C-alpha positions as a Markdown table, in Angstrom:
| # | Residue | x | y | z |
|---|---|---|---|---|
| 1 | Met | 2.0 | 0.6 | -46.4 |
| 2 | Glu | 5.0 | -0.7 | -46.0 |
| 3 | Lys | 5.4 | -4.3 | -44.6 |
| 4 | Ile | 7.1 | -4.4 | -41.0 |
| 5 | Ala | 10.7 | -6.0 | -41.5 |
| 6 | Glu | 10.3 | -9.7 | -40.1 |
| 7 | Tyr | 13.2 | -10.5 | -37.3 |
| 8 | Glu | 14.9 | -13.6 | -35.6 |
| 9 | Ile | 16.7 | -13.5 | -32.0 |
| 10 | Thr | 20.1 | -15.6 | -33.1 |
| 11 | Asn | 21.7 | -15.4 | -30.0 |
| 12 | Arg | 21.3 | -14.8 | -26.0 |
| 13 | Val | 24.2 | -14.0 | -24.1 |
| 14 | Pro | 23.8 | -13.7 | -20.0 |
| 15 | Lys | 25.7 | -10.4 | -19.2 |
| 16 | Tyr | 24.6 | -10.0 | -15.4 |
| 17 | Ser | 22.9 | -12.1 | -12.8 |
| 18 | Gly | 22.0 | -10.8 | -9.5 |
| 19 | Lys | 18.6 | -9.5 | -8.3 |
| 20 | Phe | 17.2 | -8.9 | -11.8 |
| 21 | Lys | 19.1 | -10.2 | -14.9 |
| 22 | Ile | 20.5 | -8.9 | -18.2 |
| 23 | Glu | 20.3 | -10.4 | -21.8 |
| 24 | Glu | 22.9 | -9.1 | -24.8 |
| 25 | Leu | 20.4 | -10.4 | -27.9 |
| 26 | Thr | 21.5 | -10.6 | -30.8 |
| 27 | Ile | 18.7 | -9.6 | -33.6 |
| 28 | Lys | 18.6 | -10.0 | -37.2 |
| 29 | Thr | 16.2 | -8.1 | -39.3 |
| 30 | Gly | 15.4 | -6.1 | -42.6 |
| 31 | Gly | 18.9 | -8.2 | -43.5 |
| 32 | Lys | 21.1 | -6.3 | -41.1 |
| 33 | Glu | 22.4 | -7.9 | -37.6 |
| 34 | Phe | 22.7 | -5.8 | -34.5 |
| 35 | Lys | 23.1 | -6.7 | -30.8 |
| 36 | Thr | 21.1 | -4.8 | -27.8 |
| 37 | Glu | 20.6 | -5.4 | -24.1 |
| 38 | Val | 17.6 | -6.5 | -22.4 |
| 39 | Phe | 17.1 | -5.8 | -18.6 |
| 40 | Asn | 14.9 | -8.7 | -17.2 |
| 41 | Arg | 13.6 | -8.1 | -13.8 |
| 42 | Gly | 10.6 | -10.4 | -14.0 |
| 43 | His | 6.6 | -9.4 | -13.9 |
| 44 | Ser | 4.8 | -7.1 | -11.7 |
| 45 | Val | 1.3 | -5.7 | -10.4 |
| 46 | Gly | -0.2 | -2.5 | -9.6 |
| 47 | Ala | -3.5 | -1.6 | -8.4 |
| 48 | Leu | -4.8 | 2.2 | -7.7 |
| 49 | Val | -7.1 | 0.8 | -4.0 |
| 50 | Tyr | -9.9 | 2.2 | -2.8 |
| 51 | Asn | -11.1 | 2.0 | 1.2 |
| 52 | Thr | -14.5 | 2.0 | 1.0 |
| 53 | Glu | -15.0 | 2.4 | 4.4 |
| 54 | Thr | -13.3 | 5.8 | 5.0 |
| 55 | Lys | -13.7 | 7.1 | 1.5 |
| 56 | Lys | -10.3 | 7.7 | 0.7 |
| 57 | Tyr | -7.9 | 5.9 | -2.1 |
| 58 | Leu | -4.7 | 4.4 | -0.8 |
| 59 | Phe | -0.7 | 5.7 | -2.5 |
| 60 | Thr | 2.4 | 4.8 | -1.3 |
| 61 | Glu | 5.3 | 6.8 | -0.4 |
| 62 | Gln | 9.0 | 5.5 | -0.1 |
| 63 | Tyr | 12.3 | 6.3 | -2.2 |
| 64 | Arg | 13.1 | 4.7 | -5.5 |
| 65 | Ala | 16.6 | 4.9 | -6.5 |
| 66 | Gly | 15.7 | 5.5 | -10.2 |
| 67 | Ala | 14.4 | 8.9 | -9.3 |
| 68 | Glu | 16.8 | 9.6 | -6.5 |
| 69 | Gly | 14.5 | 10.4 | -3.7 |
| 70 | Met | 10.5 | 10.0 | -2.8 |
| 71 | Met | 7.7 | 9.2 | -4.6 |
| 72 | Ile | 4.1 | 9.2 | -4.5 |
| 73 | Glu | 2.9 | 5.7 | -5.9 |
| 74 | Ile | 0.0 | 3.3 | -6.7 |
| 75 | Val | 0.7 | -0.1 | -4.6 |
| 76 | Ala | 2.9 | -2.0 | -6.7 |
| 77 | Gly | 5.8 | -4.8 | -7.0 |
| 78 | Lys | 6.8 | -7.8 | -8.5 |
| 79 | Met | 5.2 | -11.1 | -9.4 |
| 80 | Glu | 6.7 | -14.5 | -7.9 |
| 81 | Glu | 7.6 | -17.0 | -9.7 |
| 82 | Gly | 4.5 | -19.5 | -10.8 |
| 83 | Glu | 2.3 | -16.7 | -8.9 |
| 84 | Lys | -1.2 | -16.0 | -10.8 |
| 85 | Thr | -1.8 | -12.0 | -10.8 |
| 86 | Gln | -4.5 | -12.0 | -9.0 |
| 87 | Glu | -2.4 | -13.5 | -6.5 |
| 88 | Ala | -0.1 | -11.2 | -6.7 |
| 89 | Ile | -1.9 | -7.9 | -6.3 |
| 90 | Lys | -3.5 | -9.1 | -3.1 |
| 91 | Arg | 0.0 | -10.3 | -1.7 |
| 92 | Glu | 1.4 | -7.1 | -2.5 |
| 93 | Ile | -1.9 | -5.0 | -1.2 |
| 94 | Val | -1.2 | -6.5 | 2.4 |
| 95 | Glu | 2.6 | -6.5 | 2.6 |
| 96 | Glu | 2.3 | -2.6 | 1.3 |
| 97 | Ile | -0.3 | -0.7 | 2.7 |
| 98 | Gly | -1.8 | -4.3 | 5.2 |
| 99 | Tyr | -5.2 | -4.1 | 3.8 |
| 100 | Lys | -7.5 | -6.9 | 3.0 |
| 101 | Ala | -8.6 | -7.1 | -1.3 |
| 102 | Asp | -12.5 | -7.0 | -1.3 |
| 103 | Lys | -12.9 | -6.3 | -5.1 |
| 104 | Ile | -10.9 | -6.3 | -7.8 |
| 105 | Val | -11.2 | -5.2 | -11.4 |
| 106 | His | -8.6 | -5.8 | -14.0 |
| 107 | Ile | -7.5 | -2.2 | -16.2 |
| 108 | Thr | -5.0 | -3.0 | -18.6 |
| 109 | Asp | -1.5 | -5.4 | -19.2 |
| 110 | Phe | 1.5 | -3.1 | -20.6 |
| 111 | Tyr | 4.9 | -3.0 | -21.2 |
| 112 | Leu | 6.6 | -0.3 | -18.9 |
| 113 | Ser | 9.5 | 0.4 | -21.4 |
| 114 | Pro | 9.8 | -2.3 | -24.2 |
| 115 | Gly | 12.8 | -0.9 | -25.9 |
| 116 | Gly | 14.6 | -2.3 | -23.1 |
| 117 | Ser | 12.9 | -4.2 | -20.4 |
| 118 | Ser | 10.7 | -7.3 | -20.4 |
| 119 | Glu | 8.5 | -6.5 | -17.7 |
| 120 | Val | 5.2 | -5.9 | -18.3 |
| 121 | Met | 2.6 | -5.1 | -15.5 |
| 122 | Ala | -0.9 | -6.3 | -15.1 |
| 123 | Leu | -3.1 | -3.0 | -13.4 |
| 124 | Phe | -6.2 | -3.1 | -11.2 |
| 125 | Tyr | -8.5 | -1.4 | -9.6 |
| 126 | Val | -8.9 | -2.5 | -6.0 |
| 127 | Glu | -11.3 | -2.1 | -3.3 |
| 128 | Val | -10.8 | -2.8 | 0.7 |
| 129 | Ser | -12.4 | -2.0 | 3.8 |
| 130 | Glu | -10.4 | -4.1 | 6.7 |
| 131 | Lys | -6.5 | -3.6 | 8.0 |
| 132 | Ile | -5.2 | -7.3 | 8.7 |
| 133 | Gly | -1.3 | -5.8 | 8.9 |
| 134 | Glu | 1.0 | -3.1 | 9.5 |
| 135 | Gly | 2.1 | -3.2 | 5.9 |
| 136 | Gly | 5.3 | -1.0 | 5.3 |
| 137 | Gly | 6.8 | -3.4 | 3.4 |
| 138 | Val | 8.6 | -6.9 | 4.1 |
| 139 | Asp | 12.4 | -6.4 | 3.9 |
| 140 | Glu | 15.4 | -4.0 | 4.8 |
| 141 | Thr | 15.2 | -2.4 | 1.0 |
| 142 | Glu | 11.5 | -1.2 | 1.9 |
| 143 | Asn | 10.5 | 1.8 | 3.9 |
| 144 | Ile | 6.7 | 2.7 | 2.8 |
| 145 | Asn | 4.4 | 5.3 | 4.3 |
| 146 | Ile | 0.7 | 4.9 | 3.5 |
| 147 | Ile | -0.6 | 8.0 | 1.5 |
| 148 | Glu | -4.4 | 8.4 | 2.2 |
| 149 | Val | -6.1 | 10.9 | -0.3 |
| 150 | Glu | -9.8 | 11.6 | -1.1 |
| 151 | Asp | -10.0 | 13.6 | -4.1 |
| 152 | Leu | -8.7 | 12.3 | -7.7 |
| 153 | Gly | -9.6 | 15.7 | -9.4 |
| 154 | Leu | -12.6 | 14.1 | -10.7 |
| 155 | Asn | -14.0 | 17.8 | -11.3 |
| 156 | Gly | -11.6 | 18.7 | -13.7 |
| 157 | Asn | -8.6 | 19.7 | -11.7 |
| 158 | Met | -5.3 | 18.0 | -12.4 |
| 159 | Phe | -5.0 | 15.3 | -9.5 |
| 160 | Phe | -1.8 | 16.3 | -7.4 |
| 161 | Glu | 0.2 | 19.3 | -7.3 |
| 162 | Phe | 4.1 | 19.7 | -5.8 |
| 163 | Pro | 3.5 | 23.4 | -3.8 |
| 164 | Glu | 6.1 | 25.9 | -4.8 |
| 165 | Ser | 8.6 | 25.0 | -1.7 |
| 166 | Gly | 8.6 | 21.4 | -3.0 |
| 167 | Asp | 7.9 | 19.9 | 0.6 |
| 168 | Val | 6.5 | 16.9 | 0.1 |
| 169 | Thr | 3.0 | 17.5 | 2.0 |
| 170 | Pro | -0.6 | 17.5 | 0.4 |
| 171 | Pro | -1.3 | 17.6 | -2.3 |
| 172 | Tyr | 0.6 | 15.6 | -4.2 |
| 173 | Lys | 1.7 | 15.2 | -8.1 |
| 174 | Leu | 2.3 | 11.6 | -9.7 |
| 175 | Ile | 4.9 | 11.7 | -12.5 |
| 176 | Asp | 4.8 | 8.0 | -12.1 |
| 177 | Ala | 3.4 | 6.2 | -15.2 |
| 178 | Lys | 1.8 | 3.5 | -13.8 |
| 179 | Ser | 0.0 | 5.3 | -11.2 |
| 180 | Leu | -1.2 | 7.9 | -14.0 |
| 181 | Ile | -2.5 | 5.6 | -16.1 |
| 182 | Ala | -4.6 | 3.9 | -13.4 |
| 183 | Val | -6.1 | 7.2 | -11.9 |
| 184 | Ser | -7.0 | 8.5 | -16.0 |
| 185 | Trp | -8.8 | 4.9 | -16.4 |
| 186 | Tyr | -10.4 | 5.8 | -13.1 |
| 187 | Val | -11.0 | 9.0 | -13.7 |
| 188 | Gln | -12.6 | 8.8 | -17.1 |
| 189 | Asn | -14.7 | 5.8 | -16.1 |
| 190 | Lys | -16.1 | 7.8 | -13.0 |
| 191 | Met | -17.3 | 10.4 | -15.9 |
| 192 | Met | -19.1 | 8.0 | -18.1 |
| 193 | Lys | -20.7 | 6.4 | -15.1 |
| 194 | Ser | -22.0 | 9.9 | -14.3 |
| 195 | Leu | -22.8 | 10.8 | -17.8 |
| 196 | Trp | -24.5 | 7.3 | -18.6 |
| 197 | Glu | -26.4 | 7.8 | -15.0 |
| 198 | Thr | -27.1 | 11.1 | -16.1 |
| 199 | Val | -28.5 | 10.5 | -19.5 |
| 200 | Ser | -31.0 | 7.3 | -18.3 |
| 201 | Glu | -32.3 | 9.6 | -15.4 |
| 202 | Phe | -33.2 | 12.1 | -18.2 |
| 203 | Lys | -34.9 | 9.0 | -20.6 |
| 204 | Met | -37.3 | 7.9 | -17.4 |
| 205 | Lys | -38.3 | 11.4 | -16.8 |
| 206 | Ser | -39.1 | 11.8 | -20.4 |
| 207 | Leu | -41.1 | 8.5 | -20.2 |
């Protein structure tokens, strides 16, 4: 196997500083040197939320500038400076959908777009039951609607599908990466749990 070339960041130049930051990096690798820009918006958290009282999954619907339209997503948001990941997701759940977290399961951490962004997201599965706030977001840039879903397609059907008319009415289609990762993880674990319970029941009957 060919050895991966080592690299060295030889220079950093701030190019923009506002709500987010952009840096120009000079990188030396394999005897060559090149420049590239990195988008720095801090790190983030996201969670697939399940209401154990209503037996429904809770998603958010809001306008996303990058997509130039409305998006259906899991609860997610930026971490604040010095904040722990579980603290951040508890806060985001209250701010966006108004619920208190009862149970938090860590799924994984991942880069959203490492080719040009430094952002890492911590992804969770969270169970809730008690509504303690209105939700909807906390500033003028957020206008979040809560979307309740009963079925994630555990019977082999693909999760959400847009109707041919294109109207944003149930059922929905997820095209957001973090949401697809969270739902895929949940569906896979649900199927494995069901398989394990079936095998265990068969073994008990065989004794």
